[in-house]
C-alpha positions as CSV (number, residue, x, y, z in Angstrom):
1,X,26.0,8.4,2.7
2,X,25.2,4.7,2.6
3,X,25.6,3.0,-0.7
4,X,24.7,-0.5,-2.0
5,X,25.8,-2.4,-5.0
6,X,23.1,-3.5,-7.4
7,X,22.7,-7.3,-7.4
8,X,24.6,-8.9,-10.3
9,X,21.7,-10.7,-11.8
10,X,19.6,-7.5,-12.0
11,X,22.5,-5.7,-13.6
12,X,22.9,-8.5,-16.2
13,X,19.2,-8.4,-17.0
14,X,19.1,-4.7,-17.5
15,X,22.3,-4.7,-19.6
16,X,20.9,-7.4,-21.8
17,X,17.7,-5.4,-22.4
18,X,19.7,-2.3,-23.3
19,X,21.8,-4.2,-25.8
20,X,18.8,-5.8,-27.3
21,X,17.3,-2.3,-27.8
22,X,13.7,-3.4,-26.9
23,X,11.3,-1.8,-24.5
24,X,10.4,-4.1,-21.6
25,X,7.5,-3.7,-19.1
26,X,8.2,-4.7,-15.5
27,X,4.8,-5.3,-13.9
28,X,4.5,-5.9,-10.2
29,X,1.7,-8.0,-8.7
30,X,-0.5,-8.0,-5.7
31,X,0.7,-10.5,-3.2
32,X,-0.9,-10.3,0.3
33,X,1.8,-12.5,1.8
34,X,4.1,-9.5,1.5
35,X,2.2,-7.6,4.2
36,X,4.1,-7.6,7.5
37,X,0.9,-8.1,9.5
38,X,0.6,-7.4,13.2
39,X,-1.5,-9.4,15.6
40,X,-5.2,-8.7,16.0
41,X,-6.1,-6.0,18.5
42,X,-6.6,-7.2,22.1
43,X,-8.7,-4.2,23.0
44,X,-12.4,-4.2,23.8
45,X,-14.5,-5.7,21.0
46,X,-16.7,-3.1,19.4
47,X,-20.3,-3.5,18.4
48,X,-21.4,-2.6,14.9
49,X,-19.8,-3.2,11.6
50,X,-16.9,-1.6,9.7
51,X,-17.0,-2.1,5.9
52,X,-14.6,-1.0,3.1
53,X,-15.7,0.8,0.0
54,X,-13.6,-0.5,-2.9
55,X,-14.9,1.6,-5.9
56,X,-13.3,2.1,-9.3
57,X,-11.2,5.0,-8.1
58,X,-9.4,2.6,-5.8
59,X,-9.4,-0.6,-7.7
60,X,-8.1,0.9,-11.0
61,X,-5.4,3.1,-9.5
62,X,-2.2,2.1,-11.2
63,X,1.4,3.4,-11.1
64,X,3.2,3.5,-14.4
65,X,6.6,5.1,-15.1
66,X,8.8,4.7,-18.2
67,X,12.6,5.3,-18.0
68,X,14.6,4.7,-21.1
69,X,13.7,1.3,-22.5
70,X,12.1,0.1,-19.3
71,X,8.6,0.7,-17.9
72,X,7.5,-0.1,-14.3
73,X,3.9,-0.9,-13.6
74,X,2.5,-1.5,-10.1
75,X,-1.2,-2.0,-9.2
76,X,-1.2,0.4,-6.3
77,X,-5.0,0.5,-6.0
78,X,-5.5,-3.3,-5.5
79,X,-2.5,-3.3,-3.1
80,X,-4.0,-0.5,-1.0
81,X,-7.4,-2.3,-1.0
82,X,-5.9,-5.6,0.2
83,X,-3.8,-3.7,2.8
84,X,-6.9,-1.9,4.1
85,X,-8.8,-5.2,4.4
86,X,-5.9,-6.9,6.2
87,X,-5.3,-3.9,8.5
88,X,-9.0,-3.5,9.5
89,X,-9.2,-7.3,10.1
90,X,-6.1,-7.2,12.3
91,X,-7.3,-4.1,14.2
92,X,-10.9,-5.3,14.8
93,X,-10.2,-9.0,15.0
94,X,-12.8,-10.0,12.4
95,X,-13.4,-10.2,8.7
96,X,-14.2,-7.0,6.7
97,X,-16.8,-6.9,3.9
98,X,-16.2,-4.9,0.8
99,X,-18.7,-3.0,-1.4
100,X,-18.3,-1.1,-4.7
101,X,-20.1,2.0,-3.4
102,X,-21.5,3.6,-0.1
103,X,-25.0,3.0,-1.4
104,X,-24.4,-0.7,-1.9
105,X,-22.9,-1.0,1.6
106,X,-25.8,0.9,3.2
107,X,-28.4,-1.2,1.4
108,X,-26.7,-4.5,2.4
109,X,-26.4,-3.5,6.1
110,X,-29.8,-1.9,6.8
111,X,-30.2,-4.2,9.8
112,X,-26.9,-3.0,11.3
113,X,-27.5,-0.3,13.9
114,X,-23.9,0.9,14.1
115,X,-22.3,1.0,10.6
116,X,-19.0,2.7,9.6
117,X,-17.8,3.0,6.1
118,X,-14.2,3.6,5.2
119,X,-13.0,4.8,1.9
120,X,-9.2,4.7,1.0
121,X,-8.1,6.9,-1.8
122,X,-4.5,6.5,-3.2
123,X,-3.3,10.0,-4.0
124,X,0.3,9.6,-5.0
125,X,3.0,7.0,-5.4
126,X,6.6,7.6,-6.1
127,X,9.5,5.2,-6.7
128,X,13.1,6.2,-6.7
129,X,15.8,4.0,-8.3
130,X,19.0,6.1,-8.5
131,X,22.6,5.1,-8.9
132,X,26.0,6.6,-9.7
133,X,28.7,5.0,-12.0
134,X,31.9,3.8,-10.3
135,X,34.5,3.9,-13.1
136,X,37.3,1.4,-12.8
137,X,40.1,0.6,-15.3
138,X,38.2,-2.5,-16.4
139,X,34.5,-1.7,-16.2
140,X,31.8,0.6,-14.8
141,X,29.9,-0.5,-11.7
142,X,26.6,1.2,-10.9
143,X,26.5,2.1,-7.2
144,X,23.0,2.4,-5.8
145,X,22.4,5.6,-3.9
146,X,18.7,5.5,-3.5
147,X,16.1,2.8,-3.8
148,X,12.8,3.5,-2.1
149,X,9.1,4.3,-2.5
150,X,6.6,6.8,-1.1
151,X,2.8,6.3,-0.8
152,X,0.2,8.9,0.1
153,X,-3.4,7.8,0.8
154,X,-6.5,9.8,1.7
155,X,-8.8,8.0,4.2
156,X,-12.5,8.9,4.5
157,X,-14.9,7.7,7.1
158,X,-18.6,7.8,6.5
159,X,-21.5,7.1,8.8
160,X,-24.5,4.8,8.3
161,X,-26.2,7.6,6.2
162,X,-23.2,7.9,3.9
163,X,-22.3,11.3,5.4
164,X,-18.6,12.2,5.7
165,X,-17.5,12.3,9.3
166,X,-13.8,12.8,9.0
167,X,-10.9,12.5,6.6
168,X,-7.2,12.3,7.0
169,X,-4.2,12.0,4.7
170,X,-1.5,9.4,5.4
171,X,2.0,9.8,4.1
172,X,4.5,6.9,4.3
173,X,7.6,9.0,3.7
174,X,10.4,7.2,2.0
175,X,10.1,3.4,2.6
176,X,13.1,1.1,2.3
177,X,13.3,-2.6,2.7
178,X,15.9,-4.0,5.1
179,X,18.3,-6.3,3.4
180,X,17.5,-9.2,5.8
181,X,13.8,-9.1,4.6
182,X,14.5,-9.5,0.9
183,X,14.4,-12.8,-0.9
184,X,15.4,-14.2,-4.3
185,X,12.4,-12.7,-6.0
186,X,13.6,-9.2,-5.1
187,X,16.3,-9.3,-7.7
188,X,13.5,-8.5,-10.2
189,X,12.8,-4.7,-10.1
190,X,9.0,-5.2,-10.5
191,X,8.9,-7.5,-7.4
192,X,11.3,-5.3,-5.3
193,X,9.3,-2.1,-5.8
194,X,6.0,-4.0,-5.5
195,X,7.3,-5.4,-2.2
196,X,8.1,-1.9,-1.0
197,X,4.6,-0.8,-2.1
198,X,3.0,-3.6,0.1
199,X,5.2,-2.5,3.0
200,X,4.1,1.1,2.7
201,X,0.4,0.3,2.1
202,X,0.0,-2.0,5.1
203,X,1.8,0.4,7.5
204,X,-0.4,3.3,6.5
205,X,-3.6,1.3,6.5
206,X,-2.8,-0.2,10.0
207,X,-2.5,3.4,11.3
208,X,-5.7,4.4,9.6
209,X,-7.5,1.3,11.0
210,X,-6.3,2.2,14.5
211,X,-7.6,5.8,14.1
212,X,-11.0,4.4,13.1
213,X,-11.1,2.3,16.3
214,X,-10.2,5.4,18.4
215,X,-12.9,7.4,16.6
216,X,-15.6,4.7,17.1
217,X,-14.8,4.4,20.8
218,X,-14.9,8.2,21.3
219,X,-18.3,8.3,19.5
220,X,-19.7,5.5,21.6
221,X,-18.5,7.3,24.8
222,X,-20.1,10.6,23.6
223,X,-23.4,8.8,23.0
224,X,-23.4,7.3,26.4
225,X,-22.7,10.6,28.0
226,X,-25.6,12.3,26.1
């Protein structure tokens, strides 16, 4: 089993909070620079338009978990939304418009002959921050045994009439951050777990965007055959 020592500054911060006896909220932030983006697709350019539906169910999805005197809050919905926009842009090599509802998207793109709507739906987010105490004659050292996150997102694809064409669930599994990709900000728990959330979200949305491309290409081929 691999173990890792908590960083000293993080330990001191948590210890000080426990001594003070006050509840503290650790709130992560959306930061698109944390997406490990891949180059735009070099495949055949597709006609038509792909747009993202960012409704309230997505934008207001938030993860909150209290543990003792600490509470972690991460804006999962906005992170997934930004990851989907980035992933679709990277896959199709162009900007992606966002709308608050399928109806708004259809109304704004009536002149577009080939319109595809994608709707990401965060279903579940978990974060694991577990450690065991190493007792020495002088002090107790918390040894980290697990520090990761898991994200599950449902992905819906609608046609130009707003009809559901297909849906798929994407599961990141346990996502860890390689030590060589951490920075000084990651000593703060809210940033570290938000960093992991960005990592999981972009990876899932990139796969979803690629699946959308494959589906559009197969639909265009089927239409030509008919």
